[in-house]
C-alpha positions in Angstrom: -11.9 -1.6 15.6 -13.5 0.4 17.9 -16.1 3.0 17.2 -13.9 5.9 18.4 -11.3 4.9 16.0 -14.2 3.9 13.4 -15.4 7.6 14.3 -12.2 9.5 14.0 -11.7 7.5 10.3 -15.1 9.1 9.7 -14.5 12.2 10.7 -10.6 12.3 7.9 -12.8 11.3 5.4 -15.5 14.1 5.9 -12.6 16.3 5.8 -11.0 14.9 2.7 -14.7 14.8 1.3 -14.5 18.4 1.9 -11.2 19.6 0.5 -12.1 17.5 -2.7 -15.1 19.7 -3.2 -13.3 23.1 -2.1 -13.1 25.1 -5.2 -9.8 26.6 -4.7 -8.1 22.8 -4.4 -10.2 21.8 -7.5 -9.1 24.2 -9.4 -5.7 24.4 -8.3 -5.7 20.1 -9.2 -7.0 20.8 -12.5 -4.5 24.1 -13.6 -1.5 21.9 -12.6 -2.8 18.8 -14.1 -2.8 21.0 -17.1 0.1 22.9 -16.8 2.1 19.6 -16.4 0.7 17.9 -19.1 1.2 20.4 -21.5 4.6 21.2 -20.4 5.4 17.2 -20.8 3.2 17.0 -24.7 6.0 20.4 -25.5 8.9 20.4 -24.1 12.2 19.9 -25.9 14.2 17.7 -23.3 14.0 14.1 -21.9 15.0 15.9 -18.4 12.1 18.4 -19.2 9.9 16.5 -19.8 10.9 13.7 -17.2 10.9 16.3 -14.2 6.9 17.0 -15.5 6.1 13.6 -15.8 7.2 13.4 -11.9 5.6 16.6 -10.8 2.1 15.2 -12.6 2.9 11.6 -10.8 3.4 13.5 -7.7 0.0 15.2 -8.1 -2.3 12.4 -8.6 -0.3 10.3 -5.4 -1.8 13.3 -3.3 -5.2 13.9 -5.4 -5.3 9.8 -4.8 -4.4 9.9 -1.2 -7.5 12.6 -0.8 -10.0 10.1 -2.4 -8.8 6.6 -0.2 -8.9 8.8 2.7 -12.4 9.7 2.0 -13.5 5.7 1.5 -11.9 4.9 4.0 -14.0 7.3 5.8 -17.0 5.9 4.1 -16.4 2.6 4.9 -15.5 3.5 9.0 -19.5 5.1 8.4 -20.5 1.9 7.4 -19.0 0.0 10.0 -20.4 2.1 12.7 -23.8 1.5 11.6 -23.5 -2.0 11.5 -21.6 -2.2 14.7 -25.0 -0.2 16.1 -27.4 -2.7 14.4 -25.6 -5.1 16.3 -26.2 -4.2 19.2 -29.3 -3.4 19.1 -30.2 -6.5 18.6 
């Protein structure tokens, strides 16, 4: 992968990491997770539990995607450093 693409991936990762550190975002994820789990535990209808479970799963997919972008950015940073070390030789 070209250094330009790697740098773009690194920048995306840094932005995703900043989002995951943002207090309002973390508060939102935590509050929604708690709301969905509590609602699921206390739901008396199968349909309600199913809906809450799906909402919880969607929330986890979003959080997981942001985490994946962070990890990809970290790998891109390592690759950039490796390429630069190789070019110095």
